[in-house]
N, C-alpha and C positions, 0 to 999 in steps of 0.2 A: 604543485601549486607554482604559480608565477606572480610576483608582486606587481602592483599597478605602476610603481615608480622604480626605475632601475637605472644604473649607470650605464653608459654606452659600452658596447662590445662584450656585454655579458648576456648569455642566452642560457636556455635550458631551464628545467623546473627545479624548484627547491624540494629536497628530499626530506620526508618526515622521518624523524628519529626520536626515540625515547631518550629521556635525560640520562638513563643508565648507560646508553650506548655512546654518550658524548662525554661523560665525566664519571669518576668514581667518587661517590658521596660517602663521607665518613664523619665521625665526630672526633672527640679527643679523649685522652686518658684522664680519668677523674682526678680532679685536684681537691684536696680536703682543706678544711679551714686551718688545720695545723701547718699546711704547707705555705701559707702566706707569709711574706717577709716585708720589712719596711722599704728595702731597696732591692733592685735586681731586674729581672726581665718582666716587662709589662704583661699583665694577665688580662686579656681582653674578654669582655662579656658582650652581650647584645647591645648594651648602653654605649659602649665606646665605639662600636661599629656604626651605630645610628649617628653619633655625633661626628665621626670621621666622614660619613656619607654626606652630612650637612655642611661639611667644611669647618667644623668646630674642633679645636684641639681638645682632646679628651681630658677631663679633670677627675679627681678622685679615683685614680687608677690603682688597682691591686697588683702585687708583684709575686713572683716566685723566684727562688734562688737560681743563679746561673747553673749550679750543679744539677738541680732537679730538671731545669729546662734542657740541658744537654743530654740527660738521661732520657727524657721523653723524645728528644730529637732523634737519638740513635734508635730507640725501640719503635717509636710510632710516627716519627716525622713531624714537622711543623710547617704551617702555611708559608709559602714563598711568593715572591712577586710574580704576578701573572696568574695567580690562582684566585678563587672566588669564595667569599663567605656570605652566607644567608642567615639573617636573624630568624630563629625558629620559635622563640617564645617572646611574650611581652609585645613589643612592636614587631609584627610579623612581616616578613618578605622584603626587608631592606637588602639590597644587593650591593656588596662591596667588593670591587676589583682591587686586589692587593697591589700597591705600588711598593717602591723600595723604601719601607718605613722601618727597617731594621728587624731585629729579633723580637718576637712576641709569641705568647701562647694564648689559648682560648679555652673557655669553659665549655665542657660537654653539655649538650642539651640546649644551651642558649644559642649556639651557632651550628650550622651545618657547612662542612668544608667540602668544596668541589675541587678535586685534584686530577692529575693525570688526564688533562683535557685533550680531546681529540678534535678540537676546532680552535679558531682564533679566540683567545680569552676575552679580549675587549668586545668582540662581536657578541659573545655569549652574555657578557654582563649587560650590554645594551638590550639584547633580546629578552633576557629574563626580567629586566626593569620594565620593558614594555608590556610583558605577559604577567605582570604582578597580580592582576585579578584572578588569573587562572591558577597562579601559585597559591593565593589566599584561599581559593575555593577548595584546594586539596587539604587544607588544615583539618585536623580531627579534634574532637572535644566539644563539649557543650558550653560550660561556663568559662573555662580557661583553654582556648584554642592553641594548638601548636602544630608546627610543620614537622613532618617526619621523613626520614629518608626513604622509607618504604613507598609512601604516597608520591613524593617528588620524583622517584625513579620511574613512575608510571607516566609522567607527563610527556606529551609528544609535541614537538615543535618542528618547524620547517627550516632547513639549513641549505644555503647555496654552496658552491664550491669555495675552497679556501681563499682563492685570490679575490672573489667577490666579498667574502667576509672581511678581508683586510681593508678593501676600499671603503666598505660601509663603515667599519670601525674607525678608520682614519678621519672620514668626514664627520661622523658623529662626535669624535673627540674634539674636533675644532669647534663644533657647536657648543659642546660642554664648556670649553675654555671661555668662549664668548659669553655664555650665560653666566658662568662663575664670575667673570670680570664685571658684568653689569650688576649682578647681585651684590658684589662687593662695593661697587660704587654707591649703590642704593643704600646699603647698610651703613656706609661711611657717612652719607648725607643725613640719615636718620640719627646717627650718633652725634654728629655735629650739632644738629638741631637741639637734641636733648641736652648736650653740654652748654650750648649758648643760652638756652632758656633758663638753666640753672644760674648762669652768670647774671643774666638780666633780672630775674625776679628775686635774687639775693642782693641785688643793687651793687654787685661787684663790677658790673658793666653799665655804664650810664651814657645816655645820648645827650647830644647838645642841640640848641636851637639853630636856626639857619645862619645866624650871625656868629656862631661858635661859642656862645655863652651857656653856662650850665643852667639846666632847669632847676626849679625849686625842689626842695626835699620832698620825698613821698610821705603821704599821711597813712597811718594805720587805722583801719576800721573793720567792720564786718560786712559781709555780703548784703545783709539786710538794708544797709544804708545806701547802696548803689543800684538796687534793683526797684523796678516799678511793681513787679509782681512775680510770685512763684506760685504756680497752680497745678492742680491735678488735671488729667485729661478727661475725655468723654467716657462716661461709664455706660456705654451701649455695646451690645454684642457685635462683633465683627464678622464679616464673611470673606471667603476667598473667591467668591464668584464675580468679583469686580463690579458689583451693583452698588450704586450709591457714591458716597464721598470717600476719597482716599484718606486714611487715618494712619498715624504712626503707631508702631508697636515696638517691642523690645528689639526684634530683629532689624528693624529699620536703621538702627544706630550701632549694630554689633561691630562694625568696622570703624567706629568713631567719625562717621560721616553719614549724610542722609543718602540712603539707598532706596530709591523709589521702586525698585523691583521687589522689595521686601515690605511693602505696606499692606494693610488690611483695608476693608471697606465697610462703611456703615450706611445702611439704607434706612433713612428716616425722614419724616415730614417736619421735624422740629427745626427751629432756627438754631443752627450751630455756628453762626458767623463769628461768635466770640472765641471759638476754638481754632480758627484759621491762623496758621503761622505766618508771621511777617519776617521780612529780611532782617537778620540779626538776632532772631530768637534762638535760644538754646534748648535742646532736649537732654535731659539728665536721667540716667538709669539709676533709679532709687530702690527698685525691687528686682533682685536678681541674685545669683550666686555671688559670693563675697568678692570673687576676682573681677566681676563685672560692675559692681557697685561703683558709681562715680565716672562711668564712661559718658562722655558728652559729645554731642554733634552740634554743629553750628549751621542754621538754616540760611544758606546763600545761594540757593538754586532758583531758576526761574520756572517754578512749577507750583501747583496747588497742593497743600497738604494740611490736614487738620490734626490737632493734638489728641492722641489716643491714650489708652490706659497704660499703667505701669511705667510711665515716664513723667518726670516733672518738666514743666515749661518754665524757663528762666528768661525774664525780660529785663534787660539792663536799661537804666534811665538814658534818655536821649542826650543828657548833658555829659555823658561819657562816651568813650570809643568802645562799642560793644565787643568788637573783635579783640580788643586788649584783654578784656576780662575772660573771654573764651580761653585765650592762651594761658592766662594766669591760673584759671581753674583746672586746666589740663596738665599742670606740672606734676611730677612725681610726688612732691611734697603734699599737694592737695589730694592726690589720689590716695595716699596713706592716711590722710586726715579723715576722708570720707569713710574709709574702711574701719578706722578706729572709732568712729561715731555711729556706726551701723548696729542695728539689733540683729543678732545671728540666731536663726533657727537651724533645724537639721538640714533642710535641703536649700534654704535661701536666706538672704539677709535683706535689710531694708533700712533706709535712712529717711526720717521724717522732715517735713518743711522746717520745723522749728530748729532742728539741728543744723540743717543746711543753711539757714539764714545766719546762723552764728559763725559761719566759716570766716576766718580771718582773711582780709585782703589788704593789699597795698595799693594806694591811689596816688599816682603822679598827676601832674596837670594834664589836661586833655591833649595838648600838643605833643607831649612826650608819649602819652598812650598811643596816639596815632602814629608816631614814628616807630615805636616798637612794633605795633600791630602790622604796619606795612613792611617792616623788615622781616618779620617772621612769616608773613604771607608770601612774600617773594621767595623765601627759602622753601616754603611748602610747595610753591609752584614748581621749583626745581625738582623736589622729590616726586611730585605727581608725574612730571615728564619722564623721569628716570624709571619710575614704576611702570609707566605705560610702555616704555621702550622694552623693558624686561618682560612684561606680560605678552607683548606682541611677539617677541622671540620665542617664548615658551609655547605659545599657541602655534606658531609656525612650525617649530620643531615637533610638536605632537602631531600636527597634520602630516609632516613628512614621515614620521614613524609609522603612522597608520597605512601609508601607502608603500613604504619600504619593506615592512615585515609582513609575512603571510602566515 
């Protein structure tokens, strides 16, 4: 096999080899509950590897004693830098290339260890990550799937010469670093926004008017006092054939914004003009799993959409800055409030209009509302730009991988 995209001066076919010809797959010596200690050598499970793969410093780590670790090290060996671990139960198929993270041990069954590699380890980690679907398809079990060394050993992939492996791995490592940097910048912007919203809506941070004077004190009231209406949506069956009027559904606001690619359609001869969303309207998730209760999207797009089922429409009075109240309602404090007021059933929760109208809100003068909304909107614009940059790089990288690996 020959890849579509290749670095200069490399020729020849990539040779198919089974994983057992490339690495020795093994597990670890069983660790018993009685072996756990409060301090010692980190005892990694699939959870920790998944966190490390995501760039998160693992928390809630278990430990074994240095004495037991050294015993295992002598008898069975322990993972070293340049080797690979694969999560085998729970979240399957996460590939972790071990860097210099010091001594650690790992739980048998949860992880499969690739050692004694006969190829470039970084290249193999990128290859296995790209081939994750094939790895997942090798999993056994019905309700609780798991990866096994027997099935993984059967997998066949194509490998170039070692010098080409090194070239590919070095290039992809640079892309990983760029992606990681952009991801960190995006996360920091999101964290900053979250922190600044907490400061603003707790009134620890106050804005001033254009002349530098303080604005009047905020007034405390409830949502019912600042809305024109809170209503249910169209109680008509929706279709996916794109016939009729585009209407919102739960998926439309799953990412806390209006996604016109995830709308339904209603084919009707009835007059539904009263359900047409206007700029500044909000859609509120009031029937969903508890974690999704209180998700809100602000309608600010130049498109036509009608209000569908399982979402409430919130319309703020024109005497207020509508965007200000959108930001206030999306604070962590209000998310927890909505969850606490929801009626919970086995599979879903709901919050009714009466409870929603009782939501406490803080009301500054409209000029300060506008200043706050503009400030947070500008911050959102920066986050959107950074997210777009990150997504573009990820898409480009995926396209490269599809052409570089065969």
